[in-house]
PDB file of N, H, CA, C and O in Angstrom:
ATOM      1  N   MET A   1     -27.453-192.495-129.161  1.00  0.00           N
ATOM      2  CA  MET A   1     -27.647-193.858-128.731  1.00  0.00           C
ATOM      3  C   MET A   1     -27.913-194.778-129.932  1.00  0.00           C
ATOM      4  O   MET A   1     -27.401-195.896-129.990  1.00  0.00           O
ATOM      5  N   LEU A   2     -28.698-194.306-130.862  1.00  0.00           N
ATOM      6  H   LEU A   2     -29.113-193.398-130.814  1.00  0.00           H
ATOM      7  CA  LEU A   2     -28.989-195.118-132.039  1.00  0.00           C
ATOM      8  C   LEU A   2     -27.740-195.320-132.889  1.00  0.00           C
ATOM      9  O   LEU A   2     -27.557-196.381-133.486  1.00  0.00           O
ATOM     10  N   GLY A   3     -26.879-194.304-132.943  1.00  0.00           N
ATOM     11  H   GLY A   3     -27.028-193.442-132.458  1.00  0.00           H
ATOM     12  CA  GLY A   3     -25.628-194.436-133.675  1.00  0.00           C
ATOM     13  C   GLY A   3     -24.748-195.529-133.105  1.00  0.00           C
ATOM     14  O   GLY A   3     -24.118-196.278-133.853  1.00  0.00           O
ATOM     15  N   VAL A   4     -24.699-195.626-131.778  1.00  0.00           N
ATOM     16  H   VAL A   4     -25.210-195.017-131.171  1.00  0.00           H
ATOM     17  CA  VAL A   4     -23.896-196.666-131.120  1.00  0.00           C
ATOM     18  C   VAL A   4     -24.454-198.051-131.448  1.00  0.00           C
ATOM     19  O   VAL A   4     -23.695-198.987-131.703  1.00  0.00           O
ATOM     20  N   ILE A   5     -25.758-198.174-131.439  1.00  0.00           N
ATOM     21  H   ILE A   5     -26.374-197.414-131.232  1.00  0.00           H
ATOM     22  CA  ILE A   5     -26.391-199.465-131.761  1.00  0.00           C
ATOM     23  C   ILE A   5     -26.096-199.864-133.208  1.00  0.00           C
ATOM     24  O   ILE A   5     -25.778-201.021-133.485  1.00  0.00           O
ATOM     25  N   LEU A   6     -26.202-198.912-134.121  1.00  0.00           N
ATOM     26  H   LEU A   6     -26.460-197.972-133.896  1.00  0.00           H
ATOM     27  CA  LEU A   6     -25.951-199.223-135.528  1.00  0.00           C
ATOM     28  C   LEU A   6     -24.493-199.572-135.777  1.00  0.00           C
ATOM     29  O   LEU A   6     -24.202-200.469-136.568  1.00  0.00           O
ATOM     30  N   VAL A   7     -23.569-198.879-135.115  1.00  0.00           N
ATOM     31  H   VAL A   7     -23.806-198.150-134.473  1.00  0.00           H
ATOM     32  CA  VAL A   7     -22.157-199.213-135.266  1.00  0.00           C
ATOM     33  C   VAL A   7     -21.898-200.617-134.722  1.00  0.00           C
ATOM     34  O   VAL A   7     -21.160-201.394-135.327  1.00  0.00           O
ATOM     35  N   GLY A   8     -22.500-200.936-133.592  1.00  0.00           N
ATOM     36  H   GLY A   8     -23.100-200.305-133.101  1.00  0.00           H
ATOM     37  CA  GLY A   8     -22.347-202.286-133.033  1.00  0.00           C
ATOM     38  C   GLY A   8     -22.880-203.353-133.965  1.00  0.00           C
ATOM     39  O   GLY A   8     -22.248-204.393-134.147  1.00  0.00           O
ATOM     40  N   LEU A   9     -24.031-203.108-134.553  1.00  0.00           N
ATOM     41  H   LEU A   9     -24.546-202.263-134.404  1.00  0.00           H
ATOM     42  CA  LEU A   9     -24.573-204.068-135.518  1.00  0.00           C
ATOM     43  C   LEU A   9     -23.683-204.180-136.751  1.00  0.00           C
ATOM     44  O   LEU A   9     -23.491-205.268-137.294  1.00  0.00           O
ATOM     45  N   GLY A  10     -23.147-203.053-137.183  1.00  0.00           N
ATOM     46  H   GLY A  10     -23.303-202.169-136.742  1.00  0.00           H
ATOM     47  CA  GLY A  10     -22.278-203.078-138.354  1.00  0.00           C
ATOM     48  C   GLY A  10     -20.995-203.839-138.119  1.00  0.00           C
ATOM     49  O   GLY A  10     -20.470-204.477-139.032  1.00  0.00           O
ATOM     50  N   ILE A  11     -20.480-203.777-136.890  1.00  0.00           N
ATOM     51  H   ILE A  11     -20.906-203.259-136.148  1.00  0.00           H
ATOM     52  CA  ILE A  11     -19.222-204.467-136.585  1.00  0.00           C
ATOM     53  C   ILE A  11     -19.461-205.941-136.272  1.00  0.00           C
ATOM     54  O   ILE A  11     -18.765-206.811-136.797  1.00  0.00           O
ATOM     55  N   PHE A  12     -20.446-206.224-135.414  1.00  0.00           N
ATOM     56  H   PHE A  12     -21.011-205.517-134.988  1.00  0.00           H
ATOM     57  CA  PHE A  12     -20.624-207.588-134.920  1.00  0.00           C
ATOM     58  C   PHE A  12     -21.580-208.434-135.755  1.00  0.00           C
ATOM     59  O   PHE A  12     -21.634-209.650-135.572  1.00  0.00           O
ATOM     60  N   ALA A  13     -22.323-207.832-136.650  1.00  0.00           N
ATOM     61  H   ALA A  13     -22.280-206.844-136.798  1.00  0.00           H
ATOM     62  CA  ALA A  13     -23.206-208.592-137.541  1.00  0.00           C
ATOM     63  C   ALA A  13     -23.049-208.066-138.969  1.00  0.00           C
ATOM     64  O   ALA A  13     -23.990-207.507-139.532  1.00  0.00           O
ATOM     65  N   PRO A  14     -21.872-208.243-139.550  1.00  0.00           N
ATOM     66  CA  PRO A  14     -21.636-207.674-140.884  1.00  0.00           C
ATOM     67  C   PRO A  14     -22.430-208.357-141.995  1.00  0.00           C
ATOM     68  O   PRO A  14     -22.521-207.822-143.100  1.00  0.00           O
ATOM     69  N   ASP A  15     -23.007-209.533-141.721  1.00  0.00           N
ATOM     70  H   ASP A  15     -22.934-209.968-140.824  1.00  0.00           H
ATOM     71  CA  ASP A  15     -23.780-210.223-142.757  1.00  0.00           C
ATOM     72  C   ASP A  15     -25.173-209.625-142.926  1.00  0.00           C
ATOM     73  O   ASP A  15     -25.874-209.970-143.877  1.00  0.00           O
ATOM     74  N   MET A  16     -25.590-208.733-142.022  1.00  0.00           N
ATOM     75  H   MET A  16     -25.021-208.452-141.249  1.00  0.00           H
ATOM     76  CA  MET A  16     -26.889-208.048-142.164  1.00  0.00           C
ATOM     77  C   MET A  16     -26.696-206.843-143.083  1.00  0.00           C
ATOM     78  O   MET A  16     -26.413-205.740-142.616  1.00  0.00           O
ATOM     79  N   ARG A  17     -26.848-207.053-144.369  1.00  0.00           N
ATOM     80  H   ARG A  17     -27.078-207.949-144.749  1.00  0.00           H
ATOM     81  CA  ARG A  17     -26.626-205.991-145.348  1.00  0.00           C
ATOM     82  C   ARG A  17     -27.929-205.624-146.030  1.00  0.00           C
ATOM     83  O   ARG A  17     -28.898-206.383-146.003  1.00  0.00           O
ATOM     84  N   ALA A  18     -27.938-204.460-146.637  1.00  0.00           N
ATOM     85  H   ALA A  18     -27.151-203.843-146.659  1.00  0.00           H
ATOM     86  CA  ALA A  18     -29.093-204.029-147.406  1.00  0.00           C
ATOM     87  C   ALA A  18     -29.228-204.947-148.628  1.00  0.00           C
ATOM     88  O   ALA A  18     -28.218-205.381-149.182  1.00  0.00           O
ATOM     89  N   PRO A  19     -30.458-205.247-149.055  1.00  0.00           N
ATOM     90  CA  PRO A  19     -30.638-206.225-150.130  1.00  0.00           C
ATOM     91  C   PRO A  19     -30.059-205.813-151.484  1.00  0.00           C
ATOM     92  O   PRO A  19     -29.676-206.677-152.273  1.00  0.00           O
ATOM     93  N   LEU A  20     -29.988-204.515-151.766  1.00  0.00           N
ATOM     94  H   LEU A  20     -30.299-203.813-151.125  1.00  0.00           H
ATOM     95  CA  LEU A  20     -29.566-204.096-153.101  1.00  0.00           C
ATOM     96  C   LEU A  20     -28.119-203.627-153.174  1.00  0.00           C
ATOM     97  O   LEU A  20     -27.683-203.151-154.222  1.00  0.00           O
ATOM     98  N   THR A  21     -27.371-203.750-152.093  1.00  0.00           N
ATOM     99  H   THR A  21     -27.725-204.137-151.241  1.00  0.00           H
ATOM    100  CA  THR A  21     -25.990-203.278-152.099  1.00  0.00           C
ATOM    101  C   THR A  21     -25.114-204.184-151.251  1.00  0.00           C
ATOM    102  O   THR A  21     -25.605-204.924-150.398  1.00  0.00           O
ATOM    103  N   ASP A  22     -23.814-204.117-151.494  1.00  0.00           N
ATOM    104  H   ASP A  22     -23.415-203.516-152.187  1.00  0.00           H
ATOM    105  CA  ASP A  22     -22.857-204.888-150.705  1.00  0.00           C
ATOM    106  C   ASP A  22     -22.218-204.047-149.604  1.00  0.00           C
ATOM    107  O   ASP A  22     -21.334-204.523-148.892  1.00  0.00           O
ATOM    108  N   VAL A  23     -22.659-202.807-149.463  1.00  0.00           N
ATOM    109  H   VAL A  23     -23.377-202.420-150.041  1.00  0.00           H
ATOM    110  CA  VAL A  23     -22.096-201.892-148.470  1.00  0.00           C
ATOM    111  C   VAL A  23     -22.732-202.167-147.113  1.00  0.00           C
ATOM    112  O   VAL A  23     -23.925-202.460-147.034  1.00  0.00           O
ATOM    113  N   ASN A  24     -21.945-202.074-146.050  1.00  0.00           N
ATOM    114  H   ASN A  24     -20.976-201.835-146.115  1.00  0.00           H
ATOM    115  CA  ASN A  24     -22.444-202.251-144.694  1.00  0.00           C
ATOM    116  C   ASN A  24     -23.118-200.947-144.252  1.00  0.00           C
ATOM    117  O   ASN A  24     -22.475-200.080-143.660  1.00  0.00           O
ATOM    118  N   VAL A  25     -24.394-200.817-144.541  1.00  0.00           N
ATOM    119  H   VAL A  25     -24.916-201.521-145.022  1.00  0.00           H
ATOM    120  CA  VAL A  25     -25.138-199.584-144.319  1.00  0.00           C
ATOM    121  C   VAL A  25     -25.244-199.258-142.834  1.00  0.00           C
ATOM    122  O   VAL A  25     -25.187-198.089-142.455  1.00  0.00           O
ATOM    123  N   ASN A  26     -25.399-200.277-141.986  1.00  0.00           N
ATOM    124  H   ASN A  26     -25.446-201.227-142.294  1.00  0.00           H
ATOM    125  CA  ASN A  26     -25.506-200.029-140.551  1.00  0.00           C
ATOM    126  C   ASN A  26     -24.253-199.349-140.013  1.00  0.00           C
ATOM    127  O   ASN A  26     -24.344-198.420-139.210  1.00  0.00           O
ATOM    128  N   LEU A  27     -23.102-199.803-140.446  1.00  0.00           N
ATOM    129  H   LEU A  27     -23.028-200.557-141.098  1.00  0.00           H
ATOM    130  CA  LEU A  27     -21.852-199.246-139.949  1.00  0.00           C
ATOM    131  C   LEU A  27     -21.683-197.799-140.391  1.00  0.00           C
ATOM    132  O   LEU A  27     -21.361-196.937-139.575  1.00  0.00           O
ATOM    133  N   TYR A  28     -21.894-197.529-141.655  1.00  0.00           N
ATOM    134  H   TYR A  28     -22.157-198.230-142.318  1.00  0.00           H
ATOM    135  CA  TYR A  28     -21.668-196.175-142.164  1.00  0.00           C
ATOM    136  C   TYR A  28     -22.711-195.180-141.661  1.00  0.00           C
ATOM    137  O   TYR A  28     -22.372-194.037-141.355  1.00  0.00           O
ATOM    138  N   SER A  29     -23.953-195.591-141.571  1.00  0.00           N
ATOM    139  H   SER A  29     -24.228-196.520-141.819  1.00  0.00           H
ATOM    140  CA  SER A  29     -24.962-194.669-141.050  1.00  0.00           C
ATOM    141  C   SER A  29     -24.760-194.440-139.552  1.00  0.00           C
ATOM    142  O   SER A  29     -24.983-193.331-139.069  1.00  0.00           O
ATOM    143  N   GLY A  30     -24.347-195.456-138.818  1.00  0.00           N
ATOM    144  H   GLY A  30     -24.166-196.357-139.211  1.00  0.00           H
ATOM    145  CA  GLY A  30     -24.055-195.289-137.397  1.00  0.00           C
ATOM    146  C   GLY A  30     -22.884-194.357-137.161  1.00  0.00           C
ATOM    147  O   GLY A  30     -22.924-193.519-136.260  1.00  0.00           O
ATOM    148  N   LEU A  31     -21.841-194.500-137.966  1.00  0.00           N
ATOM    149  H   LEU A  31     -21.809-195.181-138.697  1.00  0.00           H
ATOM    150  CA  LEU A  31     -20.692-193.605-137.834  1.00  0.00           C
ATOM    151  C   LEU A  31     -21.048-192.162-138.164  1.00  0.00           C
ATOM    152  O   LEU A  31     -20.576-191.236-137.504  1.00  0.00           O
ATOM    153  N   SER A  32     -21.873-191.970-139.177  1.00  0.00           N
ATOM    154  H   SER A  32     -22.256-192.723-139.713  1.00  0.00           H
ATOM    155  CA  SER A  32     -22.281-190.606-139.509  1.00  0.00           C
ATOM    156  C   SER A  32     -23.169-190.016-138.420  1.00  0.00           C
ATOM    157  O   SER A  32     -23.076-188.822-138.138  1.00  0.00           O
ATOM    158  N   MET A  33     -24.029-190.825-137.800  1.00  0.00           N
ATOM    159  H   MET A  33     -24.105-191.795-138.029  1.00  0.00           H
ATOM    160  CA  MET A  33     -24.849-190.331-136.684  1.00  0.00           C
ATOM    161  C   MET A  33     -23.988-189.954-135.491  1.00  0.00           C
ATOM    162  O   MET A  33     -24.226-188.929-134.853  1.00  0.00           O
ATOM    163  N   LEU A  34     -22.983-190.778-135.182  1.00  0.00           N
ATOM    164  H   LEU A  34     -22.790-191.611-135.701  1.00  0.00           H
ATOM    165  CA  LEU A  34     -22.089-190.464-134.077  1.00  0.00           C
ATOM    166  C   LEU A  34     -21.285-189.197-134.354  1.00  0.00           C
ATOM    167  O   LEU A  34     -21.091-188.377-133.457  1.00  0.00           O
ATOM    168  N   GLY A  35     -20.828-189.036-135.563  1.00  0.00           N
ATOM    169  H   GLY A  35     -20.986-189.702-136.292  1.00  0.00           H
ATOM    170  CA  GLY A  35     -20.088-187.825-135.927  1.00  0.00           C
ATOM    171  C   GLY A  35     -20.949-186.581-135.838  1.00  0.00           C
ATOM    172  O   GLY A  35     -20.504-185.552-135.330  1.00  0.00           O
ATOM    173  N   PHE A  36     -22.175-186.665-136.326  1.00  0.00           N
ATOM    174  H   PHE A  36     -22.536-187.501-136.739  1.00  0.00           H
ATOM    175  CA  PHE A  36     -23.079-185.520-136.275  1.00  0.00           C
ATOM    176  C   PHE A  36     -23.457-185.192-134.831  1.00  0.00           C
ATOM    177  O   PHE A  36     -23.547-184.019-134.469  1.00  0.00           O
ATOM    178  N   GLY A  37     -23.679-186.210-134.007  1.00  0.00           N
ATOM    179  H   GLY A  37     -23.606-187.163-134.301  1.00  0.00           H
ATOM    180  CA  GLY A  37     -23.988-185.986-132.603  1.00  0.00           C
ATOM    181  C   GLY A  37     -22.829-185.341-131.860  1.00  0.00           C
ATOM    182  O   GLY A  37     -23.040-184.462-131.024  1.00  0.00           O
ATOM    183  N   ALA A  38     -21.610-185.769-132.157  1.00  0.00           N
ATOM    184  H   ALA A  38     -21.439-186.483-132.836  1.00  0.00           H
ATOM    185  CA  ALA A  38     -20.430-185.163-131.538  1.00  0.00           C
ATOM    186  C   ALA A  38     -20.277-183.712-131.968  1.00  0.00           C
ATOM    187  O   ALA A  38     -19.904-182.859-131.162  1.00  0.00           O
ATOM    188  N   PHE A  39     -20.563-183.429-133.236  1.00  0.00           N
ATOM    189  H   PHE A  39     -20.866-184.121-133.890  1.00  0.00           H
ATOM    190  CA  PHE A  39     -20.501-182.058-133.723  1.00  0.00           C
ATOM    191  C   PHE A  39     -21.530-181.176-133.009  1.00  0.00           C
ATOM    192  O   PHE A  39     -21.207-180.059-132.606  1.00  0.00           O
ATOM    193  N   LEU A  40     -22.750-181.661-132.851  1.00  0.00           N
ATOM    194  H   LEU A  40     -23.012-182.569-133.178  1.00  0.00           H
ATOM    195  CA  LEU A  40     -23.778-180.876-132.160  1.00  0.00           C
ATOM    196  C   LEU A  40     -23.422-180.664-130.687  1.00  0.00           C
ATOM    197  O   LEU A  40     -23.666-179.591-130.136  1.00  0.00           O
ATOM    198  N   LEU A  41     -22.853-181.675-130.060  1.00  0.00           N
ATOM    199  H   LEU A  41     -22.655-182.547-130.508  1.00  0.00           H
ATOM    200  CA  LEU A  41     -22.431-181.536-128.667  1.00  0.00           C
ATOM    201  C   LEU A  41     -21.323-180.500-128.535  1.00  0.00           C
ATOM    202  O   LEU A  41     -21.325-179.707-127.593  1.00  0.00           O
ATOM    203  N   LEU A  42     -20.388-180.500-129.460  1.00  0.00           N
ATOM    204  H   LEU A  42     -20.386-181.144-130.225  1.00  0.00           H
ATOM    205  CA  LEU A  42     -19.321-179.509-129.459  1.00  0.00           C
ATOM    206  C   LEU A  42     -19.882-178.097-129.637  1.00  0.00           C
ATOM    207  O   LEU A  42     -19.464-177.175-128.937  1.00  0.00           O
ATOM    208  N   MET A  43     -20.816-177.924-130.559  1.00  0.00           N
ATOM    209  H   MET A  43     -21.156-178.673-131.128  1.00  0.00           H
ATOM    210  CA  MET A  43     -21.404-176.608-130.782  1.00  0.00           C
ATOM    211  C   MET A  43     -22.204-176.131-129.563  1.00  0.00           C
ATOM    212  O   MET A  43     -22.185-174.943-129.241  1.00  0.00           O
ATOM    213  N   ALA A  44     -22.897-177.035-128.892  1.00  0.00           N
ATOM    214  H   ALA A  44     -22.913-178.001-129.154  1.00  0.00           H
ATOM    215  CA  ALA A  44     -23.663-176.666-127.705  1.00  0.00           C
ATOM    216  C   ALA A  44     -22.734-176.242-126.574  1.00  0.00           C
ATOM    217  O   ALA A  44     -23.033-175.292-125.850  1.00  0.00           O
ATOM    218  N   ARG A  45     -21.622-176.931-126.418  1.00  0.00           N
ATOM    219  H   ARG A  45     -21.379-177.702-127.006  1.00  0.00           H
ATOM    220  CA  ARG A  45     -20.665-176.551-125.364  1.00  0.00           C
ATOM    221  C   ARG A  45     -20.003-175.226-125.664  1.00  0.00           C
ATOM    222  O   ARG A  45     -19.758-174.435-124.752  1.00  0.00           O
ATOM    223  N   ARG A  46     -19.711-174.972-126.913  1.00  0.00           N
ATOM    224  H   ARG A  46     -19.910-175.614-127.654  1.00  0.00           H
ATOM    225  CA  ARG A  46     -19.116-173.680-127.285  1.00  0.00           C
ATOM    226  C   ARG A  46     -20.101-172.542-127.034  1.00  0.00           C
ATOM    227  O   ARG A  46     -19.709-171.464-126.588  1.00  0.00           O
ATOM    228  N   ALA A  47     -21.369-172.782-127.320  1.00  0.00           N
ATOM    229  H   ALA A  47     -21.687-173.658-127.683  1.00  0.00           H
ATOM    230  CA  ALA A  47     -22.382-171.744-127.118  1.00  0.00           C
ATOM    231  C   ALA A  47     -22.609-171.481-125.633  1.00  0.00           C
ATOM    232  O   ALA A  47     -22.843-170.337-125.241  1.00  0.00           O
ATOM    233  N   SER A  48     -22.546-172.501-124.814  1.00  0.00           N
ATOM    234  H   SER A  48     -22.356-173.430-125.132  1.00  0.00           H
ATOM    235  CA  SER A  48     -22.769-172.299-123.383  1.00  0.00           C
ATOM    236  C   SER A  48     -21.572-171.589-122.737  1.00  0.00           C
ATOM    237  O   SER A  48     -21.751-170.885-121.744  1.00  0.00           O
ATOM    238  N   ARG A  49     -20.373-171.755-123.269  1.00  0.00           N
ATOM    239  H   ARG A  49     -20.228-172.328-124.076  1.00  0.00           H
ATOM    240  CA  ARG A  49     -19.209-171.046-122.751  1.00  0.00           C
ATOM    241  C   ARG A  49     -19.272-169.552-123.047  1.00  0.00           C
ATOM    242  O   ARG A  49     -18.823-168.737-122.241  1.00  0.00           O
ATOM    243  N   LYS A  50     -19.822-169.196-124.192  1.00  0.00           N
ATOM    244  H   LYS A  50     -20.186-169.859-124.847  1.00  0.00           H
ATOM    245  CA  LYS A  50     -19.905-167.784-124.572  1.00  0.00           C
ATOM    246  C   LYS A  50     -20.932-167.039-123.729  1.00  0.00           C
ATOM    247  O   LYS A  50     -20.786-165.839-123.497  1.00  0.00           O
ATOM    248  N   LYS A  51     -21.972-167.736-123.268  1.00  0.00           N
ATOM    249  H   LYS A  51     -22.091-168.711-123.456  1.00  0.00           H
ATOM    250  CA  LYS A  51     -23.016-167.075-122.457  1.00  0.00           C
ATOM    251  C   LYS A  51     -22.518-166.755-121.073  1.00  0.00           C
ATOM    252  O   LYS A  51     -22.894-165.721-120.521  1.00  0.00           O
ATOM    253  N   SER A  52     -21.684-167.599-120.483  1.00  0.00           N
ATOM    254  H   SER A  52     -21.379-168.439-120.932  1.00  0.00           H
ATOM    255  CA  SER A  52     -21.263-167.356-119.090  1.00  0.00           C
ATOM    256  C   SER A  52     -19.943-166.650-118.985  1.00  0.00           C
ATOM    257  O   SER A  52     -19.472-166.384-117.879  1.00  0.00           O
TER     258      SER A  52
END
């Protein structure tokens, strides 16, 4: 859920940047959170299939 919020902020409010960099930190950290969450969800589904 936090990843979705950060991606939304990164897309719709790109002027909110970190003070010491020009990189859109909200967008990149949100995308990495979404990717990691999808990976964990995939691993959990694979593990539950092997048990049954």
